[in-house]
N, C-alpha and C positions, 0 to 999 in steps of 0.2 A: 504494500500500500504506500502510495506517495503522500507524504504529509508535509504541509507548509506550516511552520511554527513561527509566529510573529510576536516580537517583544521589543520594547524600547531598550535604551542602553543602561538604565540604572541597574547596578549589580543585583539588587534585590528582585529584579524581574528578568533580567537577561540570563543570570545564572540558572534559575529554575528552568527556563526555556531550553538552555543548552543541555541541562541534565535530562530533560524529557527527550530531547533529540537522541542522546546517547542510549536511552532506554529503548526508544523506537528502533534505532539501528540494530541494537543487540537482539531485538525480536524479529529481525529480518525485514523491517520496513525501510523506506527510503525517505528520510526526513530532509527538508531544506529549511534552513534557519534564515529568517530576515530579522536583522537587529542593527544596532548602532555600529559605527565604524570601529570604535575602540575594541570590540570583541570579535571582529571578523577573523583576524589572524589567530588569536588563541583558539577560537572554535575550529578553524581550519587545521590547526596543529593537533586538535583532538580528533581529527578525521571526519569532520562534518562539512557538508556543503553549506557555506555561510555566505549570505548576500546582504548588501546594504539595504536597509529599510529607508526608503526615501520619504521626505516630508516631515522629518523629526525637528528640523530647525524652526524656531518660532518665527512667524511672519510679523511685519512691522505693526499690523493692526490687531494682532492677537491680544486678548485680555486675559493674561494668566492670573490676575487677581480673582477672577471669577472661576471657581473650580469646575462648575458645570460647563461653561464655555470652553475652558481649557481642555476638558476631557472630550466633549462631544463635537465641537466645531473642529478641533484638531483631528479627531478621529475621521470625520468626513473628508478632510483634506488628505490625510494619510491614505485613506482608502482609494482615493483617486490617483494618488502618486503610485500606490502599490499595485493597482489593478493590472497594468500591462505586464509587470514582472510576475505577478501571481498567475495570470493567464498563461504565460510562457511555461511556467512550472507544471501546469495542468494537474493540480493536486486532487486526490480523492477526498481529502479532509484538510481543513485549516484549523489550527489551534492558535487562538489569539489571547494574549495576556490581557488581564482584566483592565489594566491601565492603558493598553495600546489597542483600544477598541476598534481602530481602523481595520485591523485584520479581520474581525468578524463582519464589519460592513462590506469589505471587499469580497469576502467569501459569499455573502448573501447576494451581492451584485452579480457574482459569477454563477449563482445557483449551486454552490458547493456547500455541503454540510460543514458545520464548524462547532468547535468545542472551546469553551472559555477556560483559561488557566488562571486560577487565583492562588498565588504563592503565599498564602496566609489563610487564616480561618475564613469562614463565610461571613461577609460583611453586609449582606442584604438586610434591610430593615425587617423586624419581626413583630408580630402582634403580642409576643410573649416576653420580649426583652426590653431593657432600657436602650436608648439609642447607642448604636455602635460608636465607639470613640469616647464615650463617657467614662469608661473604665469601671462602671458600677456593676455589681452583682445584681441578679434578679431580685427585685424587692420582695419582701416577705410580709405577710399579714395585710390588713386593710391599708395601713399607711404606706407600706412599700409598694403595693399594687397601684395605689393612687398616685404615688410619685412617678412610677413608670408611665402611667397613662398621661400624666401631665407632660413629662419630658417628650414622649412620643408626639403629643399634640403640638408641642413647640417646634419640633423638627419637620412636621408635615409640609409647611409651606416650602421649605428648601427642597424636600423630596419632589414635590409637585413641580417646582421650577426646573429641577434637573431632568425630570421626565419630559417636560415640555421642550427643553433645549435639545434633548436627544431626538425627539420627534421632528423638530425643525431641521436638525442636521440630517436626519434620514431622508426627509422630503427633499432637501437640497441636493441629494445625490441620486434622486429618482427611486427611492424605496418608499414603501408604505409607511405612514406615520406610526402605526402600531408596531412595536418591536416584538417579533415572535420569540426572541431569545435564542440561545445556543441549544444544540441537540443535547449537550451534557456540559457539566461544569466539574473541573478537576479542582478539588479543595486540597491543596498541597500542604497539609499541616498534620500535626500529631493530634490524635483524639483528646489528649490532655489539655490542649489549648483551645479546643472547641467547646461550645456551650449548647446545652439542650434547648431546643425551641419547638413549639407546637406546630410550626408551619415549615418544617424542613422541606425544601423542594425535592421532588422525586428525581429530578435530573442532576442533583448535586451529589458527588461522591468524594468522601475523604480518602485520599490516596497516599497520604504520608508526605513528608517534606521531600522536595527535589533539590538536592545539593550538587554543586559542581565546584571543583577547586580550580582556580585560574592559573595555578602554577604547580610544578612538581617539586619546587624547592622546599627544603626542610630548614626551619629556623634553628640556629644553635640554642642550647639551653644555657641560661646564666650559671655561673659556678656557685657552689654551695649546696646545702642539703635542706634549706628551708622550703616551705610549701611553694609550689609554682602557681603564679597568678597570671592569667592572660587578660590583657586589656585590648578590646576591639572597638575602636571608635566607630560610630555609625557612618555608613557610606551615603546615607540620605541627606539631602540638603536641609531637612527639617531636624537633624540630630541635635542633641543638647550641646550648646556651646560651652567650651571650657572643661569638658569631661576629662579629657586626657591629662591636662595639666593638673586638675584637682586630684585625680587618682594617683598620679606620680608623686605629688606632694604628700598626700596622705600616707602612701605606702613607704615613703622614704624612711619613716621611723619604725619600721617593722623588719622582721627577719625573712619576709617573703622574697622570692625571686620573681622578677617581672619580665614578661615578654609582651611587646606591643605588636599586635598583628594588624597590619593595615597596608593598603595598596600603595599609598604615597606617604611614607613616614617622615616626621620632621627631621631637619638636619642636625639638631642638637637635642641630646637626651641626657639624663643623669647617668653617672658612671655605673656600670654593671647592668644597665637595662638593655635588653636585646630588642631590636625593632626591625620590621621589614615585612615583605610579602612572602608568606610560606604556607604550607598546607595546614589548614586549621583542623582538619579531621584527624590528623595524627598528633597534633599538639593537645587538643582538648582532653583526651583520655588521661593525659599526664597532669592536667591542671587540677588544683584543689578548688579553684573558683575562677569565674570569668566576670569581668566588668564590661558591660556592653550597653548599647542604647536600647536594647529590647526590640530591635528590628527583627522581623520573623526569621530571616535566614540564619543569623548567628544564634538567636535564642533557641530555635528548634535544633540547631546543630549541637549546642551545648547540652540540651536535654537528652538528645540521642546518645551522647557520650557519658551521660550520668553525672554531668558536672553542674554544680549549683551556680546560681547567677546573682550578681548584684546589678540590678537594672537601673540605668540612668536615662529614662525616656525623654525624647524630645517631642516633636509634633507628629502629625500624621497618625498612624495606628500604633505608635510605640507606647503611648499611655495605656491604651486598651490592652495590649499584649503584656506589658509589665504588670498590670493589675491582675490579669488572669494567671500569670505565672506565680505571683505572690500568693494568690488565693489557693493555688494548687500545692503550694508549699516548697517549691524548688527555687524561689527567688526572694530577695529583699529589694524593695523599691526605694531609691534615694533620689530626691529632686527637691531643690536644685543641687548640683554636684558641689559638695563642700568637702575639703580634705578630711576633716575629722570624722564626718559622718560616713564617708566612703571607707575609711580605714576601719571604723567600728563594724560596718556591715560586712566587709570582707572577712575580718577575723571571726565574726559570728557565724557566717555560713561555713567557714572552715572548721570551726570548733564543734558545731552542733550537727551530728550525723543525720538529723531529720531532713536537712536540705538535700544532701546527696541521695538519700533514700527516696525522696519525692521525685528527683530527677530521674532516678533509675525506674521508678514506676511509670513515669511519662514515656521513657524509652521503650518499655515493654508494650505499650499500646500500639506500636507500629505493626505488631503482628496481626492486628485486626483490620488493617486498611485494605482498600480495593487496589487492584492493579491498574495504574493509569493507562498502560498500553491496551489492556482489555477494554477499558472504558472507551478509548478512542476507536478501537475496532468496532465496538457495538454501535457507536454514534453514526457510523456510515450506513448502518442498517435501519436507522430510525426514519420513518416516513417524514418527509418535510416538503 
């Protein structure tokens, strides 16, 4: 089966798309990846057919301050730019990242079945949950349910506006205003980070995290025999400012060894601190704790390794994920990032076995997830 996989250049979305491509190729399929220029060569080095996704650059009149317009108007434009390249591939199926919705629009314009890839929990609004992004647990009792109803009511105008923007974008490229949605949705997360809802879509399948390492390099370990702590600053532009500096200052007065894992490390670091781009999947099992922004990629990778987390969330979905991990027991949330608070949190998650035990419970949940390749194959047989 020939599958076009479409995702923007943000690592939190490009990497899961690349991981899915490797899974499809291993199953005997023929994936073609469309993504940003930065990841074309690394993906090609991994043996993938990787091509430039056109239309990613903002236009002079784009209003990126309006999230709905940024998502839907840009999706319509990307779908037009992608259309000839996608037609040349002649895919049997298109997999489109949830934030790169142009892939789904282009598939629909070609009359090809498509699947949505969400590299995080399901973030669709629910009649049984507080608004996604609030970080709140489901309300309990009369007061809790009333709180959730009020919060949902407050978000309804924004949801309606987003749907209207999506309809307008669809009509602008010749599609019906009503969005039929994808044939299936890959929810690429751990069950431990998902929440129960009464209106779970029949088309949504939890398939486990999709991880890909952009390097084969192995970071050296700092000397000594103290606990190893990994710091992984967020790759998202909404990440918490100052987290790395605060963490380094806080840990300077401890006996822990520190490795900073990041794509573009700073030029100057304290003595003894190792920093650079290296495989996180082989480093995390050795770490006693990880400090991160609670972006889904690193958070789920840490939990799969059974490594407890000190979460320093920024914007976007990081607040939601940090709160979910803290309620699950595998993380402590610290915001804003202050050296003393970070040091205390790191020492606590290292000293108390319950945090690692909760991370290990989360890791075991991956045994229950669906196979994303099987979901993709089944999607081509769904009438549409």
